[in-house]
N, C-alpha and C positions, 0 to 999 in steps of 0.2 A: 418328748414318744415320737417313735421317728415314723417314714412310710416306708412298705417294701414294696422293691423296682415292679410288682404287677397292684397296688393298690396304685399309684401314682401314677401307670398307665390308665387305669379303669376311668383312674378321677378325671382327667385331665380328657381325653374318649369323652368318653361325657356328658361336659363339660362344653364342647367343639359343639355336639348335638347339635345342645338346646340353645337358644337364641328367646331376645331378653330377658324379660320379668324369671322363669322357667331357669335360666342361662345365672341369674343373677342371685335364687334361693338357693339353686344347690348348689352354690359355690360358699354360701351363708350358710346352709348347713351341715357341709361335712368342713369347716371351722370351725362351727360349736361343735362338731367334735371331734380335734384333735383340742381344745381344752382351752387353757393360757401358750399365749405366742403363739396360739393356731394363726392368727395373717399373716403375723414374719414367718411361719413357717410354707403358710400354701402361695405365698412372693417367692423364698427362694426357692422351693422344691418344681411346685405346681407351674411357675413362671403368671400366677395373678396377679390382680391389677389390683388396692386394697381399697383405694375406692370404688370397684365394683363390686367390694365385697363385702363394702362398707352399707354399699346405695341395697346388696339384699337382707345383713340387718337389717335395715328401715323397717322392708317390706319384711320381713319375717312376722318380726316386733307389730308392726300397725297391722299387716294383714290383710293389707289393703295395698297394690303396686303402682310404681311412682310408673307415668303414665311419659315414655322419652318423647324428647322437643326438635327431634329430628328433624321436621317437616317445618320447624323455624328457620337451620341454615340453611346453607345456602343461598344462590340466589335469582329470581322464582325468576320464568320463563314470560316475557313479556304478553302472551293471550293470558295469562294469572291476573297482572296488572288491569289488562286493557281489554276484556274481556269480547267483548263488537271490532276487535283488531283484523283478523281474519277475515268477519264477513266481510266488512268496508275493504279489502282490498280486492277479494274477489269481486266486488259490486262498481267495483271501478274497471280492474282490469279486465275481466269480462267479455264486455260488450267490442274489445278493443281486442279480439285472439281468437285466433282462426286457422281450425281443423288444416293441418299436412296438405296437400290438390291432388299428391299424386296416391293421398292415404295408405303408404308407405305406414305409418305411423297414427296412433295414437294421442300423442301426444298434443298443449296445444302453442301455437307462437304464439305471442303479445307483440304488440308497434310501441306501448308503454314503457320505460325504461322504470328502477329500482327507484331510483332520484324521481325520476315526475308525482311514484304513485304517496310519494314521502308527503312531495310540496303539496298534492291534491289534495294527500288524507288532514293537511293543516287548513288549507282552505275552503273542501268542504263537507267537513266530517269536523271540526272545530279542538285540533287537536293540538297540545301547544308543541311547541318546537325541543323542548326538552322530554316532556313523556315515550317521543318516539325515538323510539333505536335508532341505529345506526343506518346508513345505505347499503350495506354490504347485509346486516340483520333481514331485510326487509327481502332485498333478493335472494336469500336465504328461503326466507317463507315462499318466495312466490312458486323455487322450486318444489317446494314443498306437498303446494297445490296445485300442480303440473304445466307450472306455466316455464317457458323457453325464452329467458331475455337474448339466447345468439341469432346473428341476422344469416341467414338462409339465403337464398340465391330464389331456391328453387319458389318463396311464400313471396320475393315480392312481387306486387299482382303488374302484370301488362307492360298496362298503363297507369293515367291518373283526368281527370278530369275538371274544369276548378271546381266544379262543386263539391267533389269526392269529401274533402272534408264537413263542409256544411250537412251536407245529407247523412253524414256520420257522429254529428253533432244531435242533428235532430230524429236518429233512431235513438243512440240512446237513450235522448227526456223521454219519448215516448217510451221507449220499453220503460223504466221506471218508473216511471206515473202507475203506468197496466199494473206493475209489478206490486205496488203499494195499496193499487185503490181495490179493495175488497168486491167490488161489483165486474170487476175488469179483468180479463182471463186473455194470455198471450201465449200464443199459439205461434209454432215456427215449420213452412213448408215447404220444401222444394222436389225435384224429384231428382234422382240418383244417372248414370251411364246404363244404356239398353244391357243386360247380361247377354251374352250369348248362351241358349243352352245347348253344350252338347261338348264331346270332349275334349276340350281344348285345354289348358297350362294355364292355371290363371297365377303361376307361379309360388314364392312359398313350404315349406315341409309341411309331413304330414306323420308322424310316428309311422305307418304304413306306406310300401312303397306304391306309388303311383303310375300307371302308365298314361302318361295324357300323348294328344296328337302337337306337332311341334309347329307344325304352319295354323292360320284362323283358315278353313275352311268355310266355305258356302254355310252357314248356318238354318237348319227348321226350323225354329221358333229363339225369339224371343224373347226379355217380362222388363217391366223397365215398372226399378225399383222408384214408389213416390213417402214419402211420406211427412205426417204429424204431431209434433213433436212439443210434449204440453214444458216446457220447463221450470214453471214452478212447481210443481209433481215429478219429474222426473218417468212420464210417462212419453213412449214409443208408443206410435200407432205407424204400420209396416203396409203398406198396396202395393201386389206386386198384378201390374198392371200385362195385359198380353196384347192391349187392340194400342192403335196412335196413340200415347199421351195429347191429348186437345184438350181448349178449355172448359167446353162439355164436360169433358172427364175429372178434367182439375176440381168444376164445382161440385158434382156429380157428387165424388168420394169425400171434400169439406161437407156436405147431408148427411153423407151417410155415417159417419162421423162422428158430427155434429145429435144425431138420432140416436145412436149410443150411450150420449155420453150426457145429454140434456139431463138428465134425475140427478144425476147429482148435482150439475148448476145450474140449477130454475133461478140461483141470485144473480147470474150475469147478467148484468146489461147492455155490457158492447165485450163485444173479440179485437182481439187490436193481430193481424197478420202478417209478422214477416217475412218475408221473402224477394229472389229473386225476381231483374225485369225481363222475363225473361216470356221473345217467343210467342207465347201461348199463354200466361197471366199478366204482362204486363199493363199501367192503368192504360191505355193510348188503345187496348185489344178489344172490341167493338163487341163481343159475343163472347166476352171474361164479362168485364163491367156490365153488360146487361142482363149474364145471370150471376151475378154477384152482386143485382141493386134486387133482383131477384128473390136472390138470398136470406135477405136482409129482413126484405120484409118476410118471406114467411114461419123465417127463426122468432123475426120482432126481435133484431138483436144490432146494435148500432155497429157498424165496423170499422175497421183502420187500420188500412195498407198503407201497407209501411216497407217500403226494397231498400235493400243494400243497395249502394251507388257498383257502378259494372265494374269487373273485374277485381270484384270483393265477395265472389258466392262461395266463398268459406269462410265468411265472419259469420254464417246463418247459425243458429245453432243446429239444426238439423244433421250440417252441415257432416256434426261430431259425428254425431249415430253410423251416419252410414262411414267412417272411416273405421267403428267398432268393427262392424258389419263388414264388410272389406278383411279387414283381418281373420275376424270368422273363421270366414269359411275359405280365404286363401288355401293355397296346396291341395283341395278336394279338385276333383272332381265334377261340378253341376250336369250331369247329362240328360236331369229331365226336370222337366216345370216342378212336378212333387220336392224333388231334393233342394232346388230352388227356395221351396218354401218351409219347405221340411230342416233346414240350416238357421233360417230364420228366426223363430220358434222354437229355438235354441241361442239363440243369440241371448247373452246378457252385458246390459248394461243401462249400469246406475244401482244397479242389484234389483234390477227386473226387465223382466223376458216382453215384448213388444208385444199389441197383437195383432196377427198376420189377416191378410185378408187376401183372397187371388181372384182377379176382378177378370174376369173373361167377355166384359161385353164389348163391339165394336163400335167406333166411335168414329163417326166420319169426320175429311177434314176440310175447312177451308169454307165452313161456315159464317160469314160476317152478316154486318149489320150495312144500312146504307149510312147517308150520310145525318137525313132527316131525323134519323131513326136516334143516331146516335148524338146528334143534338138535344131531343130530349133525357135522355139519358143525361147527359152535364146535367141537365139542372136542374135534374135529384138529386147529383156529389156536391160534396162541397172538397177545391181543390189549394191545398197549399198553396201564398201567393215566391214569386219565384225558384218552389222546387215541386211544380207542378204536377212532375211526371212522377215522382219518385212517393206525394203523401196522398191520401185519399181518404175523404171520413164519408163512411154512407149512414145518415140516419133513419130511424123503420120508420113507413109508415105504415100508417090503424090497419091492419086489412076490413 
């Protein structure tokens, strides 16, 4: 049988549009119609493979499609062979990572190298040397997860104290234990630098031309963003404070936040608070310690204060949220307090919008306790030996 040019063109184009079993069965059906010598003719005139034709013949005869085995070919990705591989890498690297101190980028810079990650995967998680991929593969996975291994001068801390590494080790241990304890909730809190409200140039670009002041003239008002971040749930709560940020203000924000979420966390018995050892919330600030002790009693929660080392504040998880916020409103005019709050409400961090609150309460500065009152508070708290400033545990007293 001789095929016309039109028939050849029709068969070839139709076969190309079909996939898998449909394509094979169409080819077999055409060959059957060609009669004796049809396979040879189809191979010569149409360019069809005889193995594919025979496979289609078997499918037509049995009435059942033959399942292709493409999934068995090629080399599997390491995540397929090791399901917890990426999760374990993140648990190692995340505590050792910081946001760009200038907030110009939302990427993370890590202190730990790919070779060290590989070593710790073996040491801490029990992987064998044979089953783990090469250092280069781990480096690529780190980049895919958003961790940069480049050494950038602006991310280098100004200085270190002798206790820096010990503090980091203790913070990591406390955070890991908190994340694995169903009755413990870990939060990260901190304030961002005050935002000047006015037609000031903040850098960045927008789609619409924006005219801003080229000098930072005296501003009529400022707002201080204060954040509470729940790393386990990727939830962000932002408070914009129009007053001075004092110890009383910080604890008030904590208490207000807990009142709004405690119905969801009725099983929580302990609260781990990651924060910086700043002037208004450090563990030697008398008014802060008094108020935080009162909060533990009123909420009936055990509180664990875990401070990051000096000059390493950007390792605090809440700082990453501020990086996203800064990039979100750059290029725009924050000319009113309402504009600041509305921009924050439209922020998307970890696929979620934050809960935003404007706080207009006026707080007084300089509120302190005398030495006798502070000595009484010290009897009700536990400080970690050798790192007393950085780790404080407060057990709730029965009301």
